[in-house]
Structures are given as C-alpha cells and as structure tokens.
C-alpha positions in Angstrom: -78.9 66.1 -27.2 -80.2 68.7 -24.7 -83.6 69.3 -26.3 -85.2 65.9 -25.5 -83.8 66.2 -21.9 -85.3 69.6 -21.5 -88.8 68.2 -22.4 -88.2 65.2 -20.0 -87.0 67.4 -17.1 -89.9 69.8 -17.4 -92.4 66.9 -17.5 -90.8 65.3 -14.5 -91.0 68.6 -12.6 -94.7 68.7 -13.4 -95.3 65.1 -12.5 -93.5 65.5 -9.2 -96.7 66.7 -7.7 -98.8 63.7 -8.9 -98.5 61.7 -5.7 -99.1 64.7 -3.5 -102.2 65.7 -5.5 -103.7 62.2 -5.3 -102.7 61.9 -1.6 -104.6 65.1 -0.9 -107.8 63.3 -1.8 -107.2 61.0 1.1 -106.2 63.5 3.7 -103.4 65.3 5.5 -102.0 62.1 6.9 -101.3 60.8 3.4 -99.7 64.1 2.3 -97.6 64.0 5.5 -96.5 60.5 4.7 -95.1 61.6 1.4 -93.2 64.4 3.0 -91.7 62.1 5.6 -90.5 59.8 2.8 -88.6 62.6 0.9 -85.3 62.2 2.8 -85.2 58.5 1.9 -86.1 59.3 -1.7 -83.4 61.9 -1.8 -80.8 59.3 -0.7 -81.9 57.0 -3.5 -81.7 59.7 -6.1 -78.2 60.7 -4.8 -76.9 57.2 -5.2 -78.6 56.8 -8.6 -77.1 60.1 -9.9 -73.6 59.0 -8.7 -73.7 55.6 -10.4 -75.2 57.1 -13.6 -72.5 59.7 -13.7 -69.7 57.2 -13.3 -71.0 54.7 -15.8 -72.1 57.3 -18.5 -68.7 59.0 -18.4 -66.7 55.7 -18.6 -68.8 54.3 -21.4 -68.7 57.5 -23.4 -64.9 57.8 -23.2 -64.5 54.2 -24.1 -66.8 54.5 -27.1 -65.0 57.5 -28.3 -61.7 55.7 -27.9 -63.2 52.4 -29.4 -62.2 50.4 -26.4 -64.7 47.5 -26.5 -63.1 45.5 -23.6 -63.5 48.4 -21.2 -67.1 48.9 -22.2 -67.8 45.3 -21.2 -65.9 45.8 -17.9 -67.8 48.9 -16.9 -71.2 47.3 -17.6 -70.3 44.2 -15.6 -69.0 46.3 -12.6 -72.1 48.5 -12.5 -74.4 45.4 -12.5 -72.5 44.2 -9.4 -72.7 47.6 -7.7 -76.5 47.7 -8.4 -76.8 44.2 -6.9 -75.0 45.5 -3.8 -77.1 48.7 -3.5 -80.5 47.2 -4.1 -80.7 45.0 -0.9 -79.7 48.1 1.2 -82.9 49.9 0.2 -85.0 46.8 0.6 -83.7 46.7 4.2 -84.3 50.4 4.6 -87.9 49.9 3.5 -88.3 47.2 6.2 -86.7 49.5 8.8 -89.3 52.2 8.0 -92.1 49.7 8.6 -90.8 48.9 12.1 -89.5 52.4 13.0 -92.6 54.4 12.1 -94.6 53.6 15.2 -91.7 54.7 17.4 -91.3 58.2 15.8 -93.9 59.9 18.1 -96.3 60.6 15.2 -100.0 60.6 15.4 -101.5 57.1 14.6 -103.0 58.0 11.2 -99.8 59.7 10.1 -97.4 56.9 11.1 -99.7 54.2 9.6 -99.7 56.1 6.3 -95.9 56.6 6.5 -95.1 53.0 7.3 -97.1 51.9 4.3 -96.1 54.5 1.8 -92.4 54.7 2.9 -91.8 50.9 3.2 -93.5 50.1 -0.1 -91.9 52.9 -2.0 -88.3 52.6 -0.7 -88.3 48.8 -0.5 -90.0 48.4 -3.8 -87.7 50.8 -5.6 -84.9 48.5 -4.9 -86.3 46.3 -7.6 -87.0 49.0 -10.1 -85.2 52.3 -9.7 -81.5 51.2 -9.6 -81.8 48.8 -12.5 -82.5 51.8 -14.8 -79.0 53.2 -14.1 -77.5 50.8 -16.7 -79.8 51.2 -19.7 -80.1 54.9 -19.1 -76.4 55.3 -19.1 -76.0 53.2 -22.2 -78.4 55.2 -24.3 -76.9 58.5 -23.1 -73.4 57.2 -23.9 -74.7 56.5 -27.4 -75.9 60.1 -27.4 -79.5 59.0 -27.8 -81.1 61.4 -25.3 -84.5 61.0 -27.1 -84.8 57.5 -25.7 -84.1 59.0 -22.2 -86.9 61.4 -22.8 -89.4 58.7 -23.8 -88.4 56.4 -20.9 -89.3 59.3 -18.6 -92.6 60.0 -20.4 -93.6 56.3 -20.2 -92.9 56.2 -16.5 -94.9 59.4 -15.8 -97.9 58.4 -17.9 -97.9 54.9 -16.3 -97.7 56.4 -12.8 -100.6 58.7 -13.6 -102.9 56.0 -15.0 -102.1 53.5 -12.2 -102.6 56.2 -9.5 -106.1 56.7 -10.9 -106.9 53.0 -11.1 -105.5 52.0 -7.8 -107.0 54.9 -5.9 -110.4 55.4 -7.4 -111.2 52.0 -8.8 -109.5 49.6 -6.4 -109.6 52.0 -3.4 -106.1 50.9 -2.2 -105.4 54.3 -0.6 -101.8 55.3 0.2 -100.6 51.8 -0.7 -101.9 52.2 -4.2 -100.1 55.5 -4.6 -96.8 54.0 -3.6 -97.3 50.9 -5.7 -98.2 53.0 -8.8 -94.9 54.8 -8.5 -92.9 51.6 -8.4 -94.7 49.9 -11.3 -94.7 53.1 -13.3 -90.9 53.0 -13.2 -91.0 49.6 -14.8 -92.5 51.1 -18.0 -89.6 53.5 -18.4 -87.1 50.7 -17.5 -88.5 48.4 -20.1 -88.3 51.0 -22.8 -84.8 52.0 -21.8 -83.7 48.3 -21.8 -85.1 47.9 -25.3 -83.3 51.0 -26.7 -80.0 50.1 -24.9 -80.2 46.6 -26.4 -80.7 48.0 -29.9 -77.7 50.3 -29.6 -75.4 47.7 -28.2 -76.3 45.1 -30.8 -75.5 47.6 -33.5 -72.2 48.6 -31.9 -71.1 45.0 -31.6 -72.3 44.1 -35.1 -70.4 47.0 -36.6 -67.2 46.0 -34.7 -66.4 49.6 -34.0 -64.7 48.9 -30.7 -61.6 47.0 -31.7 -59.3 48.0 -28.9 -59.3 45.1 -26.4 -57.2 46.9 -23.8 -58.6 46.3 -20.3 -58.9 48.7 -17.4 -56.9 47.4 -14.5 -59.1 49.2 -12.0 -62.7 49.3 -13.4 -64.2 49.7 -10.0 -62.0 52.7 -9.3 -62.9 54.3 -12.7 -66.7 54.1 -11.8 -66.5 55.0 -8.1 -64.0 57.8 -8.5 -66.9 59.6 -10.3 -69.9 58.1 -8.6 -68.9 58.9 -5.0 -68.1 62.6 -5.7 -71.3 63.0 -7.8 -73.4 61.5 -5.0 -71.8 63.7 -2.3 -72.2 66.8 -4.5 -75.9 66.1 -4.9 -76.2 65.7 -1.2 -74.3 68.9 -0.4 -76.9 70.8 -2.6 -79.5 69.8 -0.1 -77.3 70.9 2.8 -77.3 74.4 1.4 -81.1 74.5 1.7 -81.0 73.4 5.3 -78.5 76.1 6.2 -80.6 78.8 4.5 -83.8 77.6 6.3 -81.9 77.9 9.7 -80.9 81.5 8.8 -84.4 82.5 7.7 -85.9 81.1 10.8 -83.9 83.7 12.9 -85.1 86.7 10.8 -87.6 89.3 11.6 -90.9 88.4 10.0 -89.6 84.8 9.6 -92.9 83.4 8.4 -93.2 85.8 5.5 -89.6 85.4 4.7 -89.9 81.6 4.6 -92.9 81.7 2.3 -91.2 84.3 0.0 -88.0 82.3 -0.2 -89.9 79.1 -0.9 -91.7 80.8 -3.8 -88.4 82.2 -5.1 -86.6 78.8 -4.8 -89.3 76.9 -6.7 -89.3 79.4 -9.5 -85.5 79.4 -9.8 -85.4 75.6 -9.9 -88.1 75.6 -12.6 -86.3 78.2 -14.6 -83.0 76.4 -14.4 -84.4 73.0 -15.4 -83.4 73.4 -19.1 -79.8 74.2 -18.0 -79.8 71.2 -15.8 -81.0 69.1 -18.7 -78.2 70.6 -20.9 -75.6 69.6 -18.2 -76.8 66.0 -18.3 -76.3 66.0 -22.0 -72.9 67.6 -21.7 -71.5 64.6 -19.8 -71.7 62.0 -22.5 -70.9 64.7 -25.1 -67.7 65.7 -23.3 -66.7 62.1 -22.4 -67.0 61.0 -26.0 -64.9 64.0 -27.2 -62.3 63.1 -24.5 -62.1 59.6 -25.8 -61.5 61.0 -29.3 -59.0 63.4 -27.8 -61.0 66.3 -29.3 -60.4 69.0 -26.6 -61.4 71.7 -29.1 -64.7 69.9 -29.6 -65.3 69.9 -25.8 -64.6 73.7 -25.7 -66.9 74.3 -28.6 -69.8 72.3 -27.1 -69.4 74.1 -23.8 -69.2 77.5 -25.4 -72.3 76.8 -27.5 -74.5 75.5 -24.7 -73.2 78.4 -22.6 -74.3 80.9 -25.2 -77.8 79.2 -25.5 -78.1 79.4 -21.7 -77.4 83.2 -21.8 -79.9 83.7 -24.6 -82.5 81.6 -22.8 -82.1 83.4 -19.5 -82.1 87.0 -20.9 -84.6 86.4 -23.7 -87.1 84.2 -22.0 -86.6 83.9 -18.2 -85.8 87.6 -17.7 -88.9 89.2 -19.4 -91.3 86.5 -18.2 -90.3 86.6 -14.5 -89.7 90.4 -14.3 -93.1 91.4 -15.6 -95.0 88.6 -13.9 -93.3 88.9 -10.5 -96.0 91.0 -8.7 -98.8 88.9 -10.1 -97.1 85.6 -9.4 -96.1 86.7 -5.9 -99.6 87.8 -4.9 -101.0 84.6 -6.3 -98.7 82.3 -4.4 -98.3 84.3 -1.2 -100.9 84.5 1.5 -100.0 87.8 3.2 -99.1 91.2 1.6 -95.7 91.2 3.3 -94.7 87.8 1.9 -95.9 88.9 -1.5 -93.7 92.0 -1.2 -90.7 89.9 -0.3 -91.4 87.4 -3.1 -91.8 90.1 -5.7 -88.3 91.5 -4.9 -86.8 88.0 -4.9 -88.5 86.9 -8.1 -87.1 89.8 -10.1 -83.6 88.4 -9.2 -84.4 84.9 -10.7 -82.6 85.7 -14.1 -79.5 86.7 -12.2 -79.7 83.6 -10.1 -80.0 81.5 -13.3 -77.0 83.2 -14.9 -74.9 82.9 -11.7 -75.7 79.2 -11.4 -75.4 78.1 -15.0 -71.6 77.9 -15.3 -71.4 75.9 -12.0 -73.8 73.4 -13.5 -72.2 73.2 -16.9 -68.6 73.0 -15.9 -69.0 70.0 -13.6 -70.0 67.4 -16.3 -67.1 68.5 -18.5 -64.7 67.6 -15.7 -66.6 64.3 -15.2 -66.3 63.7 -18.9 -62.6 63.9 -18.5 -62.8 61.3 -15.8 -62.3 63.8 -12.9 -64.9 63.8 -10.2 -62.9 65.5 -7.5 -63.0 69.1 -8.9 -66.9 69.0 -8.7 -66.8 67.7 -5.2 -64.2 70.3 -4.1 -66.1 73.2 -5.6 -69.3 71.9 -3.9 -67.6 71.8 -0.6 -66.3 75.3 -1.1 -69.6 76.6 -2.2 -72.0 74.9 0.1 -69.9 74.4 3.3 -67.5 77.3 3.2 -69.1 80.2 1.3 -72.9 79.9 1.8 -73.2 80.5 5.6 -70.8 83.5 6.0 -71.8 85.2 2.8 -75.5 84.8 3.4 -75.2 86.0 7.0 -73.1 89.0 5.9 -75.9 89.8 3.4 -78.4 89.7 6.2 -76.4 92.0 8.4 -75.8 94.4 5.6 -79.5 94.6 4.8 -80.3 95.2 8.4 -77.7 98.1 8.6 -79.3 99.6 5.5 -82.8 99.4 6.8 -83.8 96.8 4.2 -85.7 93.5 4.8 -83.2 90.8 5.9 -84.4 88.4 3.2 -83.2 90.8 0.5 -79.7 90.6 1.9 -79.8 86.8 2.1 -80.9 86.4 -1.5 -78.2 88.9 -2.8 -75.6 87.1 -0.7 -76.5 83.8 -2.3 -76.2 85.4 -5.7 -72.6 86.5 -4.8 -71.8 82.9 -3.7 -73.1 81.6 -7.1 -71.0 84.1 -9.0 -67.8 83.5 -7.1 -68.1 79.7 -7.3 -69.1 79.7 -11.0 -66.2 82.0 -11.9 -63.6 80.0 -9.9 -64.9 76.7 -11.4 -64.8 78.1 -14.9 -61.2 79.2 -14.5 -60.2 75.8 -13.1 -61.8 74.1 -16.1 -60.0 76.4 -18.5 -56.7 75.5 -17.0 -57.5 71.8 -17.0 -58.4 71.8 -20.7 -55.2 73.7 -21.6 -53.2 71.1 -19.7 -55.0 68.3 -21.4 -54.3 69.9 -24.9 -50.6 70.1 -24.1 -50.6 66.5 -22.9 -52.2 65.2 -26.1 -49.9 67.3 -28.2 -46.8 65.9 -26.5 -47.8 62.3 -27.1 
C-alpha cells in the first residue's frame, strides 16, 4: 500500500516547482504572485487533509466491520461538507481580486497576484475539494495504486497545459493558474472512475450486510477532520517560530540559507515515510473494524522497521557523504555552506526522530481518535519547540559554536521527546483496546 504512494509523493514534490519554473519565464512579478498565494493554498490543503482523514478512517472501519449503512451515511455527509466548503474558497478567490490592489504591492506584482490568486483559489473550489471523496474511497479499499495514478495524471496534465497556455496561447500568469485547475480535473476523473468500480463491486458482492446506522455521522467525520486540519496548520506554525529565532542570530542570512537547505532535504528524505503514514490510516482503520489489534501492531511494526532500514541504509550514507558537495552547490557563501554541511549530516537523525510521530498519528485516527494527534501537535509545536530551540541556541553560544547548530540539535531533541511520548501513548491505547475487545 505504501509503495505507490511513495512514487506519487516523490512525483508531487518534483512537480511542486512546475508553476514556479514556468512563472520564472515571465518575470519576478509572476514568481512573487505564486509566493503570495501559498498561504491560501496551504489553507485549502489543510481542509482537504482534514476531510480526507475523517472520511478515509470512517469508511475503512465500516468496510472492515461490514457496515454498509454507515458507508452510505459517511459518503452523503462528506458530499454535504464539500458543498459547504467549496463556496467559501470561491468567495476567497473573489476577495483576493478586490484586496490585491490595497496590499501596498508594486503594480506589476499585485496585478499578477490578483489574477493568479483569484483564479487558482476560486477555481480550485470546483476541482480540488471534490477529489476528497473518490480519493478516500479508493484508499479505504486499500487501492493506493489508483491514488498514485490520479496524482500522475494531474501532474502530467498540468505540465502539458502549462506549456500550451504559456508558449502557444501566451496567456501568461492566467494560463499557469488555469492549467493547475484543469490539471486537477484529470486526476479527479480517474479517481472517480476507480472509486465507482470499487463501490459497484462492493455492492454487487453484498459484503456489507450490517445496516446499523451511525446516530452521529457528522461527529464521526468532523471529530477526525478538525484535529487533522489543525495539526497540519500547527506544522506550519513551527516553521514560523524557527524563522523568528533564526532572524535574531548572528550571521542570520547565512543561518537562514543553511536552515532552508536543511529543511528542504529533510522534507524530501522523509517523503516516503509520509507516504507510508497515509497508507497506514486505511490499513489501521480496516483492522480496527475487524477488531484485529494484533494486525495493527504488526503493520506499524513492519513499516517502522522499513523506515529504520530506509533511513540508515539509504538516507544516512547518501546525505552524509554528499553533504559538503550539496551544501556548496546550494549555498551562495562559504559560511552558509559550512552551516549547511553540519546540518545536512543530521538529516538521518531528524528522519528517525520524526518517523514515529508521523506513523503513530494515523493509527490513532484509524481507531477513530483524532484528539491524541492534535494534543501531541500542540505539545510539540506550541509548548516544546520555542523553549527547546532557544535553549539549544544559548547552549551553542556558551560553547562557542554557531547558534544554528544549537537550534538544529534542539529541534532534534523536540522530535525525539514527542515521538517517544506519542509511541508510549499509542502502546497504552492499543493495550486498552485489546482488553475491551476481549471482554465483549
């Protein structure tokens, strides 16, 4: 289940730069417009992730328990939630159009932003959120290969349309935004087709004979969707806090550049583990529906072992030996390259420290429990990050070392503490669930 998602996530990471690369052929104003739109895109992604988490978990548990009536309820409820969310982003796109001239930007920048932002955000209301439902259905059927192909079709369509709209029709920044919107339709169409195939087979085989209804279907979805969306948003808050700390350091410019290089490499290295965590949600939820707690433990243990082998066998050697070359290639000054080299050699530790935190959360969500993930995110990003990172900076200063080194090490400590605590919490929760099932 994880392998197709690893391919999909790596492709999406590569295609993230498509719009920026094409915008660079227009000018700095177009590139700036894309940057100004990122917070609004992040808001859309956070809501999408929340709805997807809630629906995937509920569908998977119901399929495992053969509860056909609940499956129908959850699909209907999510359609209604999508219908509610979509107009909000349509209005947000319109607001960007009218607010852009009042943001104090240079004329060419605000003109590009109002076009790109309003078209992308407003247009996504008709394409992005609709994919939540078919994407969740295919993942609930444990068909992650279809998720992979939906992403591939979207990326390829976006690339082709960008080329046509920009270099053939000469539509400029409007064409770049429009290609992203239409490109998502290709993935949506494929996901709808695959979801329809799975659902027709499920209904024809009459596997879901339990007609028990969920008295609170909205609560079942939103109790997972809201914490997942907030958790995703809190991850961005950590980056904002770190940027504030780095801005106060000695040699801040070199430190900012080095940390940016380190952060991008960490995110790329951890992509396969993120993909595995996405697969772990429907896997765990299906096992929970079947009351197979031992299967949940086994799946988590196996994916954890693979994560360790991947980190120590691939990420470790690759990053450690290439760190100096990579740092000097990406950094502009010798000082930022020196900082980046030190940080890059800690990437394997950062990957290992973060992996349990990423893998434990979907298991809780598969159990229908969204609050533990949100609670640990609050503890990690709002309670531990600032004081621990600041303590690392002060300790490095006292030892005569660059302040950035202390910050990076402090963040590794935060990752280890939060991952360890989260793992112990899950261990206790699974034990309690086993006792509960045994007593029934």
